[in-house]
N, C-alpha and C positions, 0 to 999 in steps of 0.2 A: 590595339591601343599601345601607345607609346610608353616608355616608363616613366618618364616626367610627367605625363597626362595621369597614369595610374597612381604615382606617388601624390599628386596633388589631391585626387578624389579619395585616397585612402586618409589624408590630413585632414579633408573637409568632413570625412566622417567619423575622425578623432580615432582611427584603428591604429594607435601606436605600435601594439604588439606585432602586427603585420609588417609595420614600416621596418621594425626592429630585425624581423626575419630577413627581409629583403637588404637591408644594410649588413646583417651577419654574412648573407649569401655573397654579397658584393666583395667584402674583405676575406672571403675563404675561410670563414669560421663555420659554416653551415654547409654539411656535404650531404647529409641525410634528413628528410623529415618524413615521419610517420604519421598518416592519416586513416581514419576509418573513412573508406570510399564515399558511402553514401550521406555522411556528414560533413566532409570536406574541411576546409579551413574556414570559410565564410558562409553565411546564410544567404548571400546574394549570389545566385548561381554564376551569373555572368561575371561579376567581379572575382569571384572565387576561381573560376577559370583562368582569367587573365592573370591573377597573382600566381597561381601555380605554374602557367607557362612562363612568366617571367623567370621564376625560382629555377625551373627547369633550363632555362637559357643562361641562367647563371651558374649552372654546372649543380645544382642540387638533384639528388636523386629522391623521387617520391616513392615511399613505400606505403603501400595500402594494406592495412591490416583488417581483420576481421572483427566484429564486436567482442566475440569471445576473447580473441587476443590483447584487445585493448582494455577489457575488463581483468584479465590476469595481470596486467602489467600496472595497474592501478591500485591493485591490492598490497 
């Protein structure tokens, strides 16, 4: 999926937080993104894959953490 198509789909779904992540990545303000791998960024697996691919194409390093690491950081 092309970037413009992906952004339009995100707008239609009102996923403004994800759009902001992409804009931050384009501006060079997002270098790393930590995610719990089995949760991902979005509930829609196909859309999640496309967004993560785009972020990586924009130079963002995706760092997968375990549930334990995510819980520890939340405390």
